Legacy VTK file of the C-alpha trace (Angstrom):
# vtk DataFile Version 3.0
C-alpha trace
ASCII
DATASET POLYDATA
POINTS 296 float
-16.758 6.971 18.441
-14.181 4.392 18.698
-13.259 3.251 22.260
-9.815 1.880 22.089
-9.949 0.405 25.637
-12.993 -1.620 24.410
-11.483 -3.367 21.420
-10.917 -7.139 22.351
-7.410 -7.755 23.193
-7.603 -11.442 22.042
-8.541 -10.588 18.407
-6.344 -9.338 15.728
-7.126 -5.752 14.535
-6.963 -4.636 10.856
-6.666 -0.996 10.046
-7.134 0.194 6.518
-7.280 3.805 5.318
-6.055 6.262 2.814
-2.742 7.786 2.960
-2.227 10.474 5.676
-5.423 9.529 7.391
-3.844 8.761 10.816
-4.132 4.965 10.723
-0.456 4.407 11.828
-0.922 6.537 14.916
-4.156 4.710 15.681
-2.446 1.395 15.461
0.457 2.495 17.684
-2.267 3.788 20.290
-3.956 0.406 20.127
-0.837 -1.607 20.523
0.179 0.457 23.577
-3.321 0.271 25.057
-3.980 -3.614 24.546
-0.727 -5.089 23.471
0.087 -6.431 19.954
2.546 -6.222 17.286
2.173 -3.929 14.417
2.333 -5.468 10.925
2.724 -3.320 7.835
0.182 -3.606 5.069
1.511 -0.854 2.783
3.170 -1.984 -0.496
5.737 0.912 -0.398
6.533 0.985 3.054
8.172 -2.273 2.615
11.189 -0.914 0.633
14.326 -0.253 2.579
15.249 2.895 0.596
12.131 4.763 1.610
11.525 5.880 5.159
10.626 9.693 5.057
9.101 9.443 1.547
6.470 6.684 2.510
5.986 7.897 6.061
7.204 4.867 7.749
7.119 4.746 11.605
10.068 6.488 12.932
12.742 4.753 15.102
11.254 6.178 18.094
7.672 4.840 17.332
9.149 1.344 16.302
10.885 1.401 19.758
7.599 1.933 21.499
6.068 -1.383 20.452
7.080 -4.151 18.236
6.782 -3.453 14.486
7.385 -5.742 11.509
7.456 -5.872 7.586
8.811 -2.228 7.262
11.882 -1.589 5.225
12.767 -5.350 4.625
12.655 -5.415 0.703
15.502 -4.308 -1.568
15.540 -1.823 -4.196
15.158 -4.004 -7.251
12.759 -6.579 -5.758
9.425 -7.096 -7.605
7.565 -7.579 -4.390
4.029 -8.933 -4.831
0.910 -9.335 -2.756
1.770 -13.050 -2.619
5.166 -12.261 -1.219
3.562 -10.067 1.464
1.160 -12.805 2.297
3.985 -15.235 2.736
5.799 -12.914 4.976
3.099 -12.107 7.153
1.730 -15.600 7.652
4.137 -16.660 10.383
3.730 -13.473 12.240
0.018 -14.080 12.854
0.584 -16.745 15.424
2.887 -14.460 17.618
1.843 -11.498 19.642
-1.671 -10.149 18.647
-1.419 -8.858 15.112
-2.365 -5.370 14.386
-2.213 -5.017 10.699
-2.158 -1.416 9.274
-1.835 0.035 5.741
-3.376 1.437 2.660
-2.954 -1.299 0.317
-6.411 -2.853 -0.189
-5.120 -5.931 -2.039
-3.016 -6.903 1.043
-6.172 -6.908 3.225
-8.285 -8.633 0.563
-5.729 -11.431 0.423
-5.384 -11.713 4.250
-9.294 -11.798 4.897
-10.375 -13.511 1.633
-7.409 -15.571 0.619
-5.165 -15.444 -2.358
-5.085 -17.745 -5.476
-1.933 -19.684 -5.945
-1.057 -18.397 -9.414
2.290 -19.591 -11.019
5.199 -17.252 -10.730
5.829 -15.160 -13.923
9.033 -15.996 -15.683
11.446 -13.161 -16.287
11.074 -13.346 -20.062
7.183 -12.833 -19.681
7.680 -9.855 -17.264
10.214 -8.285 -19.785
7.729 -8.805 -22.666
5.053 -7.201 -20.602
7.207 -4.185 -19.747
8.325 -3.835 -23.310
4.677 -3.878 -24.553
3.625 -1.356 -21.977
6.319 0.941 -23.256
5.340 0.423 -26.861
1.729 0.812 -26.658
0.905 2.653 -23.318
-0.987 1.853 -20.247
-4.427 2.337 -21.647
-3.937 -0.012 -24.623
-2.435 -2.447 -22.382
-5.374 -2.426 -20.104
-7.631 -2.767 -23.047
-5.997 -6.193 -23.824
-7.263 -7.644 -20.505
-10.411 -9.699 -20.028
-13.417 -7.498 -19.408
-13.904 -9.228 -15.886
-10.431 -7.999 -14.950
-10.737 -4.520 -16.341
-13.996 -4.202 -14.219
-12.101 -5.192 -10.996
-8.539 -3.637 -11.039
-7.264 0.062 -11.002
-6.446 0.557 -14.670
-4.346 3.604 -13.765
-2.026 1.486 -11.802
0.750 0.198 -14.017
1.810 -2.599 -11.597
-1.628 -3.997 -11.457
-2.140 -3.817 -15.170
1.189 -5.419 -15.843
0.609 -8.300 -13.356
-2.850 -9.013 -14.842
-1.456 -9.016 -18.392
1.454 -11.219 -17.322
-0.738 -13.909 -15.760
-2.912 -14.129 -18.951
0.249 -14.244 -21.148
1.956 -16.939 -19.156
-0.863 -19.158 -18.093
-3.501 -18.608 -20.690
-6.008 -17.876 -18.053
-7.123 -14.603 -16.570
-5.985 -13.591 -13.152
-9.720 -13.408 -11.947
-10.091 -17.126 -13.180
-7.173 -18.063 -10.992
-8.561 -16.036 -8.036
-11.809 -18.066 -8.354
-9.927 -20.970 -6.940
-8.868 -19.120 -3.842
-7.757 -21.210 -0.748
-9.084 -20.405 2.593
-7.870 -16.957 4.070
-5.610 -16.590 6.821
-7.620 -14.172 8.959
-11.403 -14.555 7.952
-13.171 -11.213 8.505
-15.312 -12.726 11.324
-12.384 -13.566 13.392
-10.789 -9.924 13.606
-11.681 -6.345 14.478
-11.607 -4.653 11.120
-11.658 -0.944 11.021
-11.446 1.360 7.839
-10.713 4.995 8.204
-13.218 7.402 6.661
-11.118 10.426 5.367
-13.196 12.989 3.330
-11.338 14.904 0.801
-11.741 18.227 2.683
-10.474 16.922 5.675
-7.648 14.851 4.246
-6.205 17.327 1.704
-4.537 19.659 4.324
-3.168 16.801 6.032
-1.608 15.523 2.775
0.046 18.883 2.278
1.450 19.021 5.914
2.673 15.511 5.675
4.640 16.009 2.531
6.188 18.999 3.940
7.221 16.927 6.927
8.528 14.322 4.606
10.783 16.897 2.891
11.806 18.164 6.279
12.585 14.609 7.501
14.974 13.671 4.670
12.821 12.696 1.621
14.918 14.685 -0.834
18.006 13.106 0.506
16.320 9.661 0.277
15.677 10.438 -3.589
19.301 11.732 -4.068
20.620 8.468 -2.610
18.737 6.207 -5.134
19.299 8.642 -8.115
22.237 6.740 -9.452
20.186 3.320 -9.503
16.829 5.071 -10.466
14.526 2.886 -12.680
10.910 4.018 -13.114
9.716 0.535 -13.892
10.632 -0.887 -10.525
8.041 -1.332 -7.798
9.957 0.719 -5.345
9.897 3.641 -7.708
6.070 3.793 -7.551
6.387 5.645 -4.207
4.302 8.725 -4.429
6.434 11.720 -4.755
9.565 9.768 -5.913
9.268 10.536 -9.623
8.731 14.244 -8.866
11.771 14.548 -6.450
13.954 12.627 -9.110
12.846 15.103 -11.640
13.849 17.962 -9.464
17.231 16.390 -8.777
17.597 16.019 -12.583
17.229 19.635 -13.026
13.815 19.197 -14.814
11.631 20.965 -12.400
12.032 23.294 -9.131
11.565 21.914 -5.825
8.469 23.861 -5.431
7.048 22.238 -8.483
7.976 18.838 -7.393
6.252 19.453 -4.028
2.995 20.611 -5.912
3.098 17.686 -8.293
3.681 15.149 -5.535
0.790 16.601 -3.545
-1.563 16.350 -6.476
-0.380 12.790 -7.085
-1.043 11.970 -3.377
-4.634 13.410 -3.584
-5.352 11.167 -6.529
-3.946 8.184 -4.910
-6.104 8.874 -1.771
-9.241 9.139 -4.028
-8.456 5.801 -5.549
-8.035 4.340 -2.150
-11.347 5.764 -0.777
-13.177 4.524 -3.961
-11.650 1.161 -3.406
-12.377 0.811 0.363
-15.923 1.977 -0.178
-16.508 -0.656 -2.809
-14.803 -3.614 -1.043
-14.828 -3.004 2.633
-18.558 -2.734 3.443
-18.276 -5.260 6.061
-15.637 -3.232 8.016
-16.291 -0.794 10.932
-15.796 2.763 9.682
-13.975 5.218 11.780
-13.775 8.870 11.155
-10.417 10.488 10.459
-11.429 13.455 12.527
-12.377 11.190 15.290
-8.857 9.536 15.231
-7.230 12.929 15.344
-9.414 13.959 18.416
-8.485 10.526 20.080
-4.722 10.908 19.564
LINES 1 297
296 0 1 2 3 4 5 6 7 8 9 10 11 12 13 14 15 16 17 18 19 20 21 22 23 24 25 26 27 28 29 30 31 32 33 34 35 36 37 38 39 40 41 42 43 44 45 46 47 48 49 50 51 52 53 54 55 56 57 58 59 60 61 62 63 64 65 66 67 68 69 70 71 72 73 74 75 76 77 78 79 80 81 82 83 84 85 86 87 88 89 90 91 92 93 94 95 96 97 98 99 100 101 102 103 104 105 106 107 108 109 110 111 112 113 114 115 116 117 118 119 120 121 122 123 124 125 126 127 128 129 130 131 132 133 134 135 136 137 138 139 140 141 142 143 144 145 146 147 148 149 150 151 152 153 154 155 156 157 158 159 160 161 162 163 164 165 166 167 168 169 170 171 172 173 174 175 176 177 178 179 180 181 182 183 184 185 186 187 188 189 190 191 192 193 194 195 196 197 198 199 200 201 202 203 204 205 206 207 208 209 210 211 212 213 214 215 216 217 218 219 220 221 222 223 224 225 226 227 228 229 230 231 232 233 234 235 236 237 238 239 240 241 242 243 244 245 246 247 248 249 250 251 252 253 254 255 256 257 258 259 260 261 262 263 264 265 266 267 268 269 270 271 272 273 274 275 276 277 278 279 280 281 282 283 284 285 286 287 288 289 290 291 292 293 294 295
């Protein structure tokens, strides 16, 4: 069992885990016990338009201990892992960083480094999006180098688009660029790395309760606010549950159908997260989700 008061107060803490697994509450408990500033490592909690829908910390929770990198990105911004790494870098030298989130690529960049890949020109991004629309995600993924296909989530359109854009713009695969990765900001042996183990049977009812809590907390109102500017191709539009609520607001499905579809999408996302963490975070300390629930 994890003992919060035994976690060294002079080492950064990294907490990764699938959605709805209790990692944010654990980060808050660690910060209040031993000090520190909570830094977001979730690719969708960065967007200003989503608080309830992405389960960002509440204003009350943010008032209890310093938080950063939540809700600071505009609706149309194409925010990348490189953008996040640049944003988080200056915050690592302040109060003890407690980095928490479910975006594995953020943690990978933080602890293993990130290749300095040239920025994608707008015209190449437009070409990639047009090709995706024309041939579909599976076909676009099939055009990537084999070593890339073996190492990314081929069901994630943003990841596939990014890899395709890099190859199109530079003539080299994204993995070839990553082979020239500079030193990491926080090597794994300098931190306390925790990864939440959240089995499906334990996590599923939590996902259901949390989505109901999101609805009660204003997620539908958030979706209604972005409806006039909705663009499914944007990074911000990838928030789990957003397409379903937008479909409901457009009269295409009932709210009950939107809820059910969003919960299924969240369960699938959590499965992909668990698979990613098991494959790439073997050196991290596992913490049982049920243990966190008892602790908090």
